N, C-alpha and C positions, 0 to 999 in steps of 0.2 A: 257469815263465814261457817262458822262453827255448824249452823244448820245445813249448809251444804255438804260440809264434810259429813256429818251424820247421816245425811241421805245416802251419799256415796259409800259410807259404811253399810248401810241397812241392805244396798242396792248388791255389795260383795257379797254380803252374807248369803243373799239369795241365790248368785250366781255359783257359789262356791262348790256346792255338793253336785251340780251338774258339771262344772270343770273338772273336779276329782274323778268323777265317773268317765268323762272323756279322756281324761290323761290315762285312767287304769285300763280302760278298755280298748284304746284306739293308741295313743301315742307312745305308752310304755312298751306295748307290745311290738311296735314300729322299730323302737329303738333297741330292744332285746333281739329282735329278727336280726337285724342289720349286725349287730355284735356276734349273733351264734354264727351268722355267715363266714364270718371271719377265721372260725374255729372249726378244728376237726373234733365231733362228738357224737358219740353212739348213744346220749341220752342216760348212760349210767356214769362210764368212767370219767375221770376228769378232762375237762376241756384242754386241747391242745390249741396255741394259737398259730394260725399258718397264714394269716395277712390276707392278701387277696388271690391266693391259690385255688378257692372253691370257685371264684369267678371267672378266673382264666380257665379252669376246667370246663366251666359253663360256657364259656363263649367257643369252646372247640368241641361242645357236646353235641353231636349230630341228631341224637335221640331228642334232646330238650327243642332243638331247631324245628325238628319235625313236629312236635306237640304244639311250639309257637305257631307253625304254619296253619295246625288245625285248626286253633284257638283264633287266628285271623281268619281263615275260611268263615268260622262260625259268627265272627263278628260282623262279616260282609253280609252274611245271609240273614242275619238278624236285624241288619241296618236295611236291608232291600224289603225286609217284611214289614217295615214301618210304613213305608207307602200303603200297601194292603190295609193295615190298620186305621191309616188315617183316612181312606176311602170308605171305610167302613163306617168310621165315627162320623163322617161327611154325611152319609146316607141316614145314619140313626139321628142325627142332629135336624134333619127336615122333618117335614110332618108327612110321614109315611105310616100306614097301617100295620099294626103289629110292632112297632119300635121300642115299646116296653117290654115286649117279651123276649125280642132278640138281643136287648141290653141283659137281661137275666141270664139268657143261654150263654152268651159271651165269657159271662163272669164265672162260669162253671168249673173250669180250670183252675181259676185262683183260690176255689175252695179246697182244693185236693192238695195233699201233700206230694212233694217230687217223688218219694217211694212209691204212692199209690199210683201217680201218672207211668212211673217206669214199669210197674208191673203190669198195667193196663197196656201199655205200648207192645212190651214183651210178650202180651198173648195174643195182640194184634199180629205182629211180625212172626210170630211161630212158624218155623217152615213147614210143617205138616198140618196142623189144627188151626193154626192162624185166620183169621177173618180176612185179612189182605191175600194170602195167598189161595184159599179157598175161593175167593172172587175172581182170581185171576185164572184159577184151573176152570172154572165154569163157564168162562169165555173163551176157553181152548188152548190156553198155554199151559202146557203138560209140566212143565220143568222150572216153575218159577223159583227166585232166588232165595237164599238164606239170608234174608236181611242184616241181620247181626253178626253172620260169620263170614262174610264176604268182604276182602278188605278193600275192594275197589268201590264198595255200595255204603257201607257200614257207618261211615261219617255223616252222608247225607240223609240215612234213614233215621239216624239221630237228631238231625236237624229239624225235622218235622214236628216230632213232639215237643219240642224245644221252644219252636216258635208258636206252637198250640198253647203250652203251657203257660205263655206270658200274654197272648192276645187279648185276652180281658183287661189285663192292667193298662197296656197300652191304649187300648181302644177307650177306656175308662178316663184315662189323662186328657186323650185327645177332645173326646165329648164333651168334659167340663170345661175345656179350653173355649169350643165352639159354641157351647151354651151361655158363656158370658159374654157373647159379642152382643152388642144392643140391637135389638130388633129393628129399633128406627133407623139404625144405619143402614141395615139390609132392605129395609121399606122404601128408603131414600133411593138406594140404588135401583130398585125395580121401578119406580117412578120415573127415574132418569133413561129407563130403557136398557137397563143390564140384564143379560138372561142368567140363568142359573149356574151355566159354568163359568161367565163372567164374574159373578157373585163369589163363588167358590174360590177363583184364580186371583182375583185381585181386592177383594175382602175378607173372606175369611181367613184364607190362608196366611197372608200378610200380619192379619192382628193375632194369630196363634204362633207366629214363627218362634217367639222365645220359647212357647212350650214345646216345638219341634226340635229346637236346639238342645234342651233338656233331655228329650226322649233319645235324640242320637247319642249324647254323651252317657246316659243311663244303658241305653242297649250295646253300645260297642264296648264299653268298661265292663258291664256286667258278663258279655261272652267272653271276653278275656280271661275274667276269673272263674268262669263257670266249671260246675265240679259235679254235682249231687246226682242228677240223672243219669250222666255219662257213667260215673262210678259204679250205680246199682244195674244199668243194663249191659255194659260190656266191659266194665272195669280197663277201659282203656284197649281193650282188644279188637280183633283179634291180632297178635303179633304187633300191637303199637300201633294200629290204623286207627283207632279213635283216641288215642291218648292227646288230651290238652294239657297246657300248661299246669294248672291246678292240681290235675291228677298226676302228672309226672312229680310234680313236688311231693305230694302224698305218699306216692310209692318210694321217692327215695328217702324221705324222712322216716315213715311209720314201718315200712316193709324192709327196704335196705339198711334200717337203723343209723343212715348217715343224715343226720340232724343239722350238721354244720352245712353240709351241701344241700339238704332239701329247705333251710333258712335261706342259703344263698339264691336259690331257685325264687323262692317266696318273696324276698326283698327286689330281685330284679322283677319280677312279676310287678310289684307295687310301683318301681321307675316307669315300666311300660306303660301301665294304666295312667299314671299321672303325666308323662308325656302325650299319651292319646289323648287325654282330655284337654290338655293345652292346646294342641295342634288344631283339635276339632272347634274348639271355642274361638281359634284364630280365624280359621277358615269360614266360619260362619258368622264372624263378628260384620255384618253387613247393615246397612241403613235400611228400615223399613218405611215403603212408602205404600199409600192406597191409591189403586187406578181402578176405574170399570169401563172407562170410554174407549 
């Protein structure tokens, strides 16, 4: 009995540093954010407790709901792009010529910082000297749009570099999952007469379904709290046309010096992400089967 207790104590000692780090970096800030959201505070003066007033104001804030709508559009766009990532991974996992080179090319965006990617795409989108508008003018379009300055298109112009930025990450996850499928299972399907499409749809996809579920959650939640590239490229402009929830929180807290309201936005964003994760996991909780006949 003493030996069992001693082993548990040793295990607890090993776990304690990680637990303390987890508390300090994640859980304590979450609790403090929720507490700050119940106060009116400019970051300097003493806090004034206002209860749920910040959250009531948030629910009536049209600018916040506009930013939430933009974040939702980004999440949906990112979710749709997962289909393209999966198709690319399916192709790369097969025996095609140049697959190794293509895998390395798709990983390049992962090596760049968000600021570098933002600067690169700002050059591409430049209204007069940008590569994109130069190409458009060369094919006869004399007045191409100012991609980052027009409210009607700026949001979708930002979606492209965001999707490009994370392409390698998701392709790598899918590729690793597909390569873990036993080759003997695929060979058995071929012997039974399954064609490549049947193998992909009824063998490979069911076996990587758990990986797909994880990437759906990562993509959706990551899109809801996305901030850095949008902040560098447009700062939420023009006139809030590319504002997302995370950038709206930043502007309220660090530019408006309303840390209470900014904390309320951040805490509400956390609740939305948790709810989205719960819903996605419930919706995708299906029993997997393998069929190829």
